[in-house]
Structure formats: C-alpha cells, structure tokens
N, C-alpha and C positions, 0 to 999 in steps of 0.2 A: 209709676202708673200701675204696675201689677199689684203693688202693695195696697194702693187705694181701692182697686177693684175687689181685692180679697177682703178688705175691711168692710166694704159696702155689702158684699154677699154675706159676710158673717152676720151683720145686723139684720139683713133681710131674712136669712134662714132662722136666726134666733127668734125673730118676731113671729114667724109662722109656727114654729115649734111651741112658743108660749101660748098661742091661740089654741093649738090642738091639744097640748098635754098639760096646760097650766093647772088643771084640777088635781093631777096626781103625780106630777114630775117637779122635783125641787130645782133650785137654781143651779146646783152643781151638775145635775143630770142634763139639764137644758144646755148648759155650757159644753159638756162633753159631747152630747149629740150634735150640737152645732159645729163643733170642731171637726167631727167625723164626716158630716155631710159636706162641709166646705172642702175637706181633704179629698173626698171622692170626686167632687166637682172639678177641682184644680188638676188632680191626677188624670181624670178622664180627658181633659183638654190636652195635656202633655202626651198622653198615650196615643190619642188620635193623630197628633202632630207627628209623632215618630212613626206610626204605622203608615201614614201617607207618604213618608219620605222614601224615595227610591234609592237603592244602593246604600242601605244603612251600613255605617262602619261597625266594627266589632264592639267598640266601646258604646255605641248607640244601642246595639242589641242588649248589652249588659244593663244599660240604663233603662231600657224598656222592660226588661225582666224585673228590675228593682221597682219600677213604678207599678207594674201589674200586681206584684206581690203586696206592695204597700197599700194599694187600693183594696185588695182582699182583707188586709189587716184592719183598715179603717171601717170597712163594711161589717166585719165580724164584731168589732167593738161597738158599733152603732146598734147592731142586733142585740148585743149583750145589754146595753143600756135600756133598750125598750123592753126586753123580756124581764129584766130585773124589776121593772115597775109593777109587774103583775105576779111574778113568781120568783122565788129564790129558795135555795136550800144549800146545805153545806157541800153536797156533791156537785151542784150546779156551779157554785163559786170556785171550788177547787179545780173543776174541769176547765172552765173558761180562763181562769188566771194562769193555769199551766200552759194552755194554748197561747196566751199572750206572751208569756216569758219566752217560749220557744220561737214565736214569731219575731220577737225583738232580736233574738240571736241570729235568726235566718236573715233578717234585714242587714245586720252587720256583715255577714259573710257575702251577701249580694253586693254591698257597698265595696268590699275589698275586691271582688271580681271586677267591678266597674273601674276602680282605681288602677288595677293591674292591666286592664285593657286600654285605659285612657292614656297612660304614659308607659314608657319603656322601663321595665325593671330588670336588672341583671339576672340572668338565668339561675345562677347559683343562689342569689338572694331570694328569688321567687320560690325556688324549691324548698328552702328552709322555712320561709314564711308559710307556704302551703301546708307543710307538715305540722307546724305549730297550730295553724288555723284549724285543720281537720281534727287533730288530737283534742284541742281545747273544746271545740264545738261538740264533739262526740261525748266528752266527759260532762259538759254542762247540760246538754240535752238529756243525757241519762239521769243526771242528778235531779233535773226538773221533773222527770217521770217518777223517780224514786220518792220525791217530795210528797207526792199524792198519798203515799203510805206512811211516810215518816214525819211529815210536817216540819221539815228542817227550816225552810225559809218563811213560809206563810201557812196559815190555817184558816178555817172558817168556823165561826161560832154563831149559832142561830142565824145562819145565812148571811153573815157579815164577814167580809175579808179582813184578816188581821195579820200583820207582819210579825215574825219572830225576831226579837232584838238580837243583834250581833251576827246574824246569819245572812242578812239580805245582801251584804257586800259580796259574799262568795257566789251568790246566785247571779251576780252581774259581772263577775271577774272576766269572763270571756269578752264582753263588750269593751271593758276598760283596756284589756291587753291588746285586742285587735285594733281598736281605735287609736291607741298609742302607737302601735306599729305603723298604721296607715299615716298617722301624723308625721312620723319620722321619715317614712318613704317619700311623702310629698315634699317635706322641707329640704331633704338632701338631693332631690331630683333636679338636675341641671336643665332639663327640657322645659320645666314649668316656669312661667313668668310669675311675678310677685302677686298679681291678682289671683291666679290659679292656686298658688300656695296658700294665700289667705282664705280662699273659699274652702279648700280641703281642710284647713286648720279649724275654721269655724264649725264645719260639719262635725269634725272629731270632738270638739269641745262641747257641742250642744247637749249630748246626753248627760254629761257631768253637771252642767248648769241646770238642766231639767230636774235632775234628782235633788239638787240642793233646794230648788224652788218647791218641788213636790213635797218635801218634808215639812215645809212651812205652810203648804196649802193642801192638806189631805182631802181626798175626794175629787179634786180637779184633775183632768187629764192633761197635765202639763207636758208629759212626755209626748203625747200625740200632737200638741201644738208645736213643740220643738221639732218634731218629725216633719210637720207641714212646712216649717221654715227651711228645714234641710232639703226638702224636695225642690223648693224654689232656688236654693243655692246651687244644687246639682244641675238644674235645667238652665237657669239664666246665666249664672256666673261661670259655669264650666262647659256645658254643651254648646251654648250659643257662642261663648268665647272661642271654643275650638273650631266651630264652623267658620267664624270670621278669620281665624288664623289660617285655616286650610285654604280659604278663598285667596288670601294674600299670598300664601305659598304657591298656589297654582298660577297666579299672575307672575310671580318671580320666576317660576319654573318655565313659563312660556317665554319670558324675557331671556332666561338662560339658554333655552333651546335656540332662540334666534341668534344669540351671540355666538353659540357653538357653531351653528351652521355657517354664519358669516365668516368666522375665523377659519373654517375648514376650506372655504372657497375663495381664497384670496386671489386677486387678479394675476399676480405674478406666478402663482402655482398653476392656474388654468392656462396661462400663456405658455409657460415652460413645458407643461405636459403636452399641449397641442402641438407645440414646436417639435418636440421629440417624436411624436406620432407622425408628423408631416415628414420628418427626415427619414423615418423608417419605410414610408409608403413605397418609394421607388426601389429601395434596397431589399426589404423583407416585407412584402405586402401582407402575408398571412400573420406575421407577428404584429404588424401595425393594426390589422383588423382586430386581433385579440386585445391589443392595448386600448383601442377605441371602445370596444365593448366593456372592458373593465372600467374605463374612465366614465362611461355612461352609467354603469351600476353605482359607481362611487358618488356621482352627482345625485342620482335618484335617492340613494340612502340619506344623503345630507339634507335634501329638500324635504323628505318625509318627516324628518326630525322636527321641523317647524311646529307641527301640531300634534306630534306623538306624545302621549302621556302614559302609554302602557309599556310594560317591560317586554324585552325580546329575549330569546334564548341566547346563551353565550355562543352557541354554535353559529348563529346568524351574525353576531358581532365579530366573531373570529373570521368569518368569510369576508366581512368588510375590511378588517385589518389586513388580511392577506392581499386583497385587491389594492389597498393603499400601498402596501410594501412593494408589490409588483410594479406599480407605477413609479415609485421612487428608485427601484433597482434599474428600471429602464433608463432613467436619467443619470444615475450615479454609479451604476454597475457594481464593481467589487467594493466600493466604499461603504455600501450598505449591506450588512449581514444580520439576518434575523434568525434566531433559533427558537423553535416552538417546543416547549416541554409541557404538553397538555395532558394532565392526568384526571381532570374533572370537566365534564361538559354539561351535566344535567342541572343547570341553575340559570336563573334569569338576571338580566342586567338592564339598566336604562340604555336606550339606543344611543350610540355615539358617546359612550362613557369610557371604554377602554381604548378605543382607537385613538382619541386625542392624546392619551398618555403615551401610546407607542409613537405617535407623531412627535410629541415633545422629545422623546428619547432620541429620535432620528435627527430632527431639525436642529434642536437646541443642545444636543449631546454629541453624537458621533460625527455629524457632518460639520461641526465646528473644528474638527481635526482634519488636517490635510489628507491623512491616510484613511480616514473614516474609522469605523469600529463595528462593534457587535451589540445587538440588543437581544436580550433573552426574555421571552414571554412564558411565564410558568403559571399553571393552575393546579390546585390540589384541594382536597377536602379535609376539614377538621370536624370535630364533634359538633361544634356550634356554628360553623360558618364555612363558606367556600372562599378560598384565598386566590387572588390574582397578583402576581408579582411582575413588575417590569424593571429589568436591570440593564443598565448600559455602562459602557466603559468610556463614555465621552468626556467632555471638558468639565462636567459638574457645574455647580453654582452655589452661591451663598444663600441659604434659605431665609436669611434676614434681609436680602437684597430688596429694596423698595420696588424694583422693576417687577419682581414676582407678584407683589401686591397689586400692581397696576395691570395685571393680566397679560403681560407680554408673553408668558409661556403658554400660549394657545388656550387661554381661558381656563387655567387650572382651578381657579376659584369657582367658576361656573360648573365645572365637572364635579367638584366636591359638593356643591349645593344640590345638584341633581341626584347624585348617588345617596346623599344623606336623606333627602326628602322623599325620594321614590322607593328606597329600599331599607332605610335605617342603617345603611352601611357606613363604612369609614375609610378614610385614606390617610396613610402615613407616608411622608416624603423624607428621605434622608439623602443628603448629597455632600460630596467632598470635592471642592474645586480641583480640577486637573486629574481627578480619579474616576468620577462617574456618579450616577444617581441610582437610587434604589427606591421604588415606589411599591407599597403594599396596599391592596384594596381588599377589604373584608365585606362579604355579603352574608349577613347573618341569616340563619335558617328560620 
C-alpha cells in the first residue's frame, strides 16, 4: 500500500516538474529533484506522526532526529539541483558536495544512535563502538574539509563534479565500517526477531548496493533513492513492529499482574491469616489490631498491582515484604526467620516482584522442613546494576522439575516476565535439593 502511494506520488511530482522545468532541466535532474521532493513528502508524514505521539520512547526520539536531519538533507540536495540549472562554479560544486559527504556520515551516526536505543547493547560493547564511531567520524569529516584544498576524493572542473580514481573508497570508509558494525550488532542481538534483523540488515546493505548502481548510472541520485527506501524500512518494519510488540507485551504484563495477584491471595492463606487474627483478639487485642492492619495493607498492595504498570521504589517493596513476613511469623512463629542485609535502597522495581520470591523461599523452602529455617534478603550496588539476593536453607528443588515450568512456585515465570519487560532486569535461580535455593535479581542502571 505504502509502496503504491509512493510510486503514484513519484509520477505526479515528476510530471509537474517536467511541465515547469522541461525547457532547461535534463532527465537526470528531473529524476533527482523528484526523488528529493518525494523524500521530503514521505519524511514529513512520518515526522508529524512521531511528533503527535505522546510519551515517545527513547528510540522514537532517535528516529525523529534521523528523519528531521534526512529531510534537511533532501531539501538541501533539491536546492542544489535547482540552483545548478542556472549557476555553477568550481567553488559552488566543491562546497555543496563537501556538505553532502558530511551529511551522509551524519546520517550513519544518527542511524547508529537509533539502533543503540532500539535494542539493548551490552555496556562494554557500546563503549567500544562509541569510541570507534566518534574517532572515525572525526577523521572522515576532517578529511572531507581538507579535501576542499587537496582534492583527494573529488574535484570540480569547469563547474562539473569529478571523482578522483582510487580515493573515493577512503572517503566512504566510515559509512562502510559503521554499517558493518551495526549489521553485526543487529544479527547477534537475541532480543530482535528475524524480521527486525532482516530490516536492519537491508538498511546496512543499501549504501553498498547504491554505490554499485551509482557507478553504472552516473548523474542519477541513486543514493538518495536508496535512502528513501531505508526511511520506509526504519518506520514500517522497525518502528511499527516495535509498537505492535510493545502492545502485546503490555497485554501479557497485565495478564502476569493478574496471575501474580491471584497467586498471592489464595483462599487458604486468607482463611489461615484471619483465623490467626481471630485467635489473637481475646488474648492480645493490640497485637491482633496490628496484624489486621498489616493484613489490610497486604491486600491493598496486591489489588493495586492489577493495573499498575509503573515501577515502585525498593523501599516500598521492602515494606510490603516485611508486612508479609510479619503475617507469616504470626502463624509459624520461630519456624520463619528472615534476615535483612540491605545496603542499597535507591532503585526502582516492579511492584510485587521481590515479595513473591521471598514468599517462595518461605512457603516452598523453609516451611517444607519441620524445624523451619532462615531466609536472607540482601541488596547491594554494582557499577552497572543493583543486585537483590534471596537465599534460603530450605528443601531446595530441581530446576528442571516440570512443576516449576507449570508455575507452582508462586508464578516465578510471571515474575521473570515482569522484571524483564519493565526493567530489562534478569533473574538467576540456583537450587540444590535438601540444601536450599539462591535467587539473584539484577536491575541494570
């Protein structure tokens, strides 16, 4: 559909340009001007679409910057085509083509920024690529400016652009290197699906294809036509694809929230807790009142998770954990021991993400032993992440047990899904039967 509309507008624009400029504009110039105007038209639609969107993601802001700059690029080249029909000189050609080469390199760096925001790149890898990117970009832009005086890559003779044989490849080395790096980053990225990897791969291959065609069709703006195709790939195959995926993730997240809430408010837990409070009322009314207040807070927190999609502070999650632990200690007394080794507070977590893990350690770990046991909750900070550890000396389990996959351990899979999707965090579970379980949760900065 989009391709058909683009082709239709191409012929409409071309026909109008032929009417206006047919007397002094050749076929190549009409083709180039048509491609530029079509590019500006398509980019303007996508830019308005992104500007009207509320709460744009970081990758969408990067895409918007790319589209805005590309529209300026197309507009500049269109102006060059028109001016060239009436005026040309060696200085004019050298200035404009130098600007175009620099713009081509800027578009590559903006594409890399989009890729790095679109998908998660390991911090160490990103730092290395950033250094390579900036160093190469600086060298090539400097050489583009030096070329005005040395004529290493191209020159102008009698107002006509001419390439210098053997040196053109060096002028485009930055684009080839960075697009190759972007291609590798996209292919090895496990978060991207096959369609997204193909889309990024096509974008990275387009400049090479354009250069090969350009050499056989001198005078035609093949590079700009390939850039127009690239714009559609970025918007339709990547941005729209991600929007669809995010909507699906939000639906799964809501479903996970409901399952977590339901798993936390099981009838037998409610009945046993109320029964314990009832027993306390005639014996220790103040303690019973405190327990009832805690149970009310516990239920309120669980119900609020049904629609909650925002992160909460770890401090709030810790209060909920302590409320739950107090309720269990009321029922099981010395069989439940929890040690808090908290060295980091200043980070956010999905609501009801750590509490279910502590509940797992108590219900499916230490309470499976007659004498009970101890759960240790630890938090600390590393250079790239905040770490939460839940350690118990309970009965442990086989991590390959199919019961685990069927979510019998209080929705562990749902907790994993929410932490991964809401924070890009990770969970590692280690367990040894009859010895205990060790859970590590990482919330990356």
